[in-house]
PyMOL commands that place a pseudoatom at each C-alpha (Angstrom):
pseudoatom trace, name=CA, resn=UNK, resi=1, chain=A, elem=C, hetatm=0, pos=[104.399, 19.662, 170.553]
pseudoatom trace, name=CA, resn=UNK, resi=2, chain=A, elem=C, hetatm=0, pos=[107.695, 17.961, 169.824]
pseudoatom trace, name=CA, resn=UNK, resi=3, chain=A, elem=C, hetatm=0, pos=[107.204, 14.651, 171.652]
pseudoatom trace, name=CA, resn=UNK, resi=4, chain=A, elem=C, hetatm=0, pos=[109.741, 12.896, 169.461]
pseudoatom trace, name=CA, resn=UNK, resi=5, chain=A, elem=C, hetatm=0, pos=[112.201, 15.773, 169.096]
pseudoatom trace, name=CA, resn=UNK, resi=6, chain=A, elem=C, hetatm=0, pos=[115.755, 14.699, 169.720]
pseudoatom trace, name=CA, resn=UNK, resi=7, chain=A, elem=C, hetatm=0, pos=[117.815, 16.491, 172.320]
pseudoatom trace, name=CA, resn=UNK, resi=8, chain=A, elem=C, hetatm=0, pos=[121.020, 17.951, 170.925]
pseudoatom trace, name=CA, resn=UNK, resi=9, chain=A, elem=C, hetatm=0, pos=[124.286, 19.061, 172.470]
pseudoatom trace, name=CA, resn=UNK, resi=10, chain=A, elem=C, hetatm=0, pos=[123.214, 22.623, 171.670]
pseudoatom trace, name=CA, resn=UNK, resi=11, chain=A, elem=C, hetatm=0, pos=[120.073, 22.092, 173.790]
pseudoatom trace, name=CA, resn=UNK, resi=12, chain=A, elem=C, hetatm=0, pos=[122.115, 20.812, 176.716]
pseudoatom trace, name=CA, resn=UNK, resi=13, chain=A, elem=C, hetatm=0, pos=[124.532, 23.727, 176.530]
pseudoatom trace, name=CA, resn=UNK, resi=14, chain=A, elem=C, hetatm=0, pos=[121.706, 26.265, 176.250]
pseudoatom trace, name=CA, resn=UNK, resi=15, chain=A, elem=C, hetatm=0, pos=[119.924, 24.814, 179.271]
pseudoatom trace, name=CA, resn=UNK, resi=16, chain=A, elem=C, hetatm=0, pos=[123.090, 24.709, 181.350]
pseudoatom trace, name=CA, resn=UNK, resi=17, chain=A, elem=C, hetatm=0, pos=[124.138, 28.314, 180.722]
pseudoatom trace, name=CA, resn=UNK, resi=18, chain=A, elem=C, hetatm=0, pos=[122.145, 29.390, 183.795]
pseudoatom trace, name=CA, resn=UNK, resi=19, chain=A, elem=C, hetatm=0, pos=[123.700, 26.714, 186.007]
pseudoatom trace, name=CA, resn=UNK, resi=20, chain=A, elem=C, hetatm=0, pos=[127.400, 27.439, 186.578]
pseudoatom trace, name=CA, resn=UNK, resi=21, chain=A, elem=C, hetatm=0, pos=[129.232, 24.324, 187.701]
pseudoatom trace, name=CA, resn=UNK, resi=22, chain=A, elem=C, hetatm=0, pos=[131.935, 24.886, 190.332]
pseudoatom trace, name=CA, resn=UNK, resi=23, chain=A, elem=C, hetatm=0, pos=[134.037, 22.056, 188.949]
pseudoatom trace, name=CA, resn=UNK, resi=24, chain=A, elem=C, hetatm=0, pos=[135.021, 20.912, 185.493]
pseudoatom trace, name=CA, resn=UNK, resi=25, chain=A, elem=C, hetatm=0, pos=[132.261, 19.168, 183.667]
pseudoatom trace, name=CA, resn=UNK, resi=26, chain=A, elem=C, hetatm=0, pos=[128.724, 19.519, 182.431]
pseudoatom trace, name=CA, resn=UNK, resi=27, chain=A, elem=C, hetatm=0, pos=[125.702, 19.528, 184.667]
pseudoatom trace, name=CA, resn=UNK, resi=28, chain=A, elem=C, hetatm=0, pos=[122.400, 17.893, 183.840]
pseudoatom trace, name=CA, resn=UNK, resi=29, chain=A, elem=C, hetatm=0, pos=[119.981, 20.728, 184.536]
pseudoatom trace, name=CA, resn=UNK, resi=30, chain=A, elem=C, hetatm=0, pos=[117.236, 18.271, 185.431]
pseudoatom trace, name=CA, resn=UNK, resi=31, chain=A, elem=C, hetatm=0, pos=[118.903, 16.175, 188.156]
pseudoatom trace, name=CA, resn=UNK, resi=32, chain=A, elem=C, hetatm=0, pos=[121.959, 18.410, 188.816]
pseudoatom trace, name=CA, resn=UNK, resi=33, chain=A, elem=C, hetatm=0, pos=[124.451, 15.554, 188.402]
pseudoatom trace, name=CA, resn=UNK, resi=34, chain=A, elem=C, hetatm=0, pos=[127.812, 16.610, 186.940]
pseudoatom trace, name=CA, resn=UNK, resi=35, chain=A, elem=C, hetatm=0, pos=[129.449, 14.675, 184.099]
pseudoatom trace, name=CA, resn=UNK, resi=36, chain=A, elem=C, hetatm=0, pos=[133.010, 14.971, 182.750]
pseudoatom trace, name=CA, resn=UNK, resi=37, chain=A, elem=C, hetatm=0, pos=[132.067, 15.290, 179.054]
pseudoatom trace, name=CA, resn=UNK, resi=38, chain=A, elem=C, hetatm=0, pos=[129.173, 16.442, 176.907]
pseudoatom trace, name=CA, resn=UNK, resi=39, chain=A, elem=C, hetatm=0, pos=[128.926, 12.926, 175.529]
pseudoatom trace, name=CA, resn=UNK, resi=40, chain=A, elem=C, hetatm=0, pos=[128.503, 11.461, 179.010]
pseudoatom trace, name=CA, resn=UNK, resi=41, chain=A, elem=C, hetatm=0, pos=[125.732, 13.904, 179.954]
pseudoatom trace, name=CA, resn=UNK, resi=42, chain=A, elem=C, hetatm=0, pos=[124.017, 13.241, 176.612]
pseudoatom trace, name=CA, resn=UNK, resi=43, chain=A, elem=C, hetatm=0, pos=[124.181, 9.490, 177.249]
pseudoatom trace, name=CA, resn=UNK, resi=44, chain=A, elem=C, hetatm=0, pos=[122.833, 10.037, 180.772]
pseudoatom trace, name=CA, resn=UNK, resi=45, chain=A, elem=C, hetatm=0, pos=[119.874, 12.024, 179.435]
pseudoatom trace, name=CA, resn=UNK, resi=46, chain=A, elem=C, hetatm=0, pos=[119.060, 9.424, 176.779]
pseudoatom trace, name=CA, resn=UNK, resi=47, chain=A, elem=C, hetatm=0, pos=[119.131, 6.573, 179.332]
pseudoatom trace, name=CA, resn=UNK, resi=48, chain=A, elem=C, hetatm=0, pos=[117.955, 8.466, 182.410]
pseudoatom trace, name=CA, resn=UNK, resi=49, chain=A, elem=C, hetatm=0, pos=[114.768, 6.438, 182.800]
pseudoatom trace, name=CA, resn=UNK, resi=50, chain=A, elem=C, hetatm=0, pos=[116.866, 3.294, 183.303]
pseudoatom trace, name=CA, resn=UNK, resi=51, chain=A, elem=C, hetatm=0, pos=[118.641, 5.091, 186.160]
pseudoatom trace, name=CA, resn=UNK, resi=52, chain=A, elem=C, hetatm=0, pos=[115.399, 6.215, 187.793]
pseudoatom trace, name=CA, resn=UNK, resi=53, chain=A, elem=C, hetatm=0, pos=[115.527, 9.827, 186.533]
pseudoatom trace, name=CA, resn=UNK, resi=54, chain=A, elem=C, hetatm=0, pos=[113.212, 11.716, 184.187]
pseudoatom trace, name=CA, resn=UNK, resi=55, chain=A, elem=C, hetatm=0, pos=[115.875, 13.942, 182.639]
pseudoatom trace, name=CA, resn=UNK, resi=56, chain=A, elem=C, hetatm=0, pos=[114.941, 13.056, 179.057]
pseudoatom trace, name=CA, resn=UNK, resi=57, chain=A, elem=C, hetatm=0, pos=[111.356, 14.137, 179.691]
pseudoatom trace, name=CA, resn=UNK, resi=58, chain=A, elem=C, hetatm=0, pos=[112.596, 17.385, 181.253]
pseudoatom trace, name=CA, resn=UNK, resi=59, chain=A, elem=C, hetatm=0, pos=[114.850, 18.260, 178.296]
pseudoatom trace, name=CA, resn=UNK, resi=60, chain=A, elem=C, hetatm=0, pos=[112.153, 17.364, 175.745]
pseudoatom trace, name=CA, resn=UNK, resi=61, chain=A, elem=C, hetatm=0, pos=[109.656, 19.591, 177.535]
pseudoatom trace, name=CA, resn=UNK, resi=62, chain=A, elem=C, hetatm=0, pos=[112.209, 22.405, 177.798]
pseudoatom trace, name=CA, resn=UNK, resi=63, chain=A, elem=C, hetatm=0, pos=[112.952, 22.128, 174.076]
pseudoatom trace, name=CA, resn=UNK, resi=64, chain=A, elem=C, hetatm=0, pos=[109.230, 22.199, 173.256]
pseudoatom trace, name=CA, resn=UNK, resi=65, chain=A, elem=C, hetatm=0, pos=[108.825, 25.352, 175.353]
pseudoatom trace, name=CA, resn=UNK, resi=66, chain=A, elem=C, hetatm=0, pos=[111.773, 27.013, 173.585]
pseudoatom trace, name=CA, resn=UNK, resi=67, chain=A, elem=C, hetatm=0, pos=[110.322, 26.126, 170.178]
pseudoatom trace, name=CA, resn=UNK, resi=68, chain=A, elem=C, hetatm=0, pos=[106.912, 27.503, 171.161]
pseudoatom trace, name=CA, resn=UNK, resi=69, chain=A, elem=C, hetatm=0, pos=[108.516, 30.712, 172.442]
pseudoatom trace, name=CA, resn=UNK, resi=70, chain=A, elem=C, hetatm=0, pos=[110.529, 31.064, 169.238]
pseudoatom trace, name=CA, resn=UNK, resi=71, chain=A, elem=C, hetatm=0, pos=[107.402, 30.657, 167.088]
pseudoatom trace, name=CA, resn=UNK, resi=72, chain=A, elem=C, hetatm=0, pos=[105.558, 33.240, 169.184]
pseudoatom trace, name=CA, resn=UNK, resi=73, chain=A, elem=C, hetatm=0, pos=[108.429, 35.694, 168.813]
pseudoatom trace, name=CA, resn=UNK, resi=74, chain=A, elem=C, hetatm=0, pos=[108.473, 35.165, 165.042]
pseudoatom trace, name=CA, resn=UNK, resi=75, chain=A, elem=C, hetatm=0, pos=[104.717, 35.718, 164.851]
pseudoatom trace, name=CA, resn=UNK, resi=76, chain=A, elem=C, hetatm=0, pos=[104.966, 38.914, 166.914]
pseudoatom trace, name=CA, resn=UNK, resi=77, chain=A, elem=C, hetatm=0, pos=[107.881, 40.324, 164.877]
pseudoatom trace, name=CA, resn=UNK, resi=78, chain=A, elem=C, hetatm=0, pos=[106.854, 43.083, 162.487]
pseudoatom trace, name=CA, resn=UNK, resi=79, chain=A, elem=C, hetatm=0, pos=[106.944, 42.076, 158.837]
pseudoatom trace, name=CA, resn=UNK, resi=80, chain=A, elem=C, hetatm=0, pos=[109.102, 44.244, 156.585]
for i in range(1, 80): cmd.bond("trace and resi %d" % i, "trace and resi %d" % (i + 1))
show_as sticks, trace
zoom trace
């Protein structure tokens, strides 16, 4: 598990690619709030527990699942 793994801008963008936002901005995939900049959504995620949301937990779990999937794909890939 990656309990202490930091959430990066790349993680936020990857998670949000399936959630088109009808207006300008970046959407937190966990709580669906829209923010004007990547920095503001990143700050929201880092401090979400203070706002009553669990977005940081959601993104950490999502990142752990992606890492597990990536490792499984590497293990299943034929060796040359």
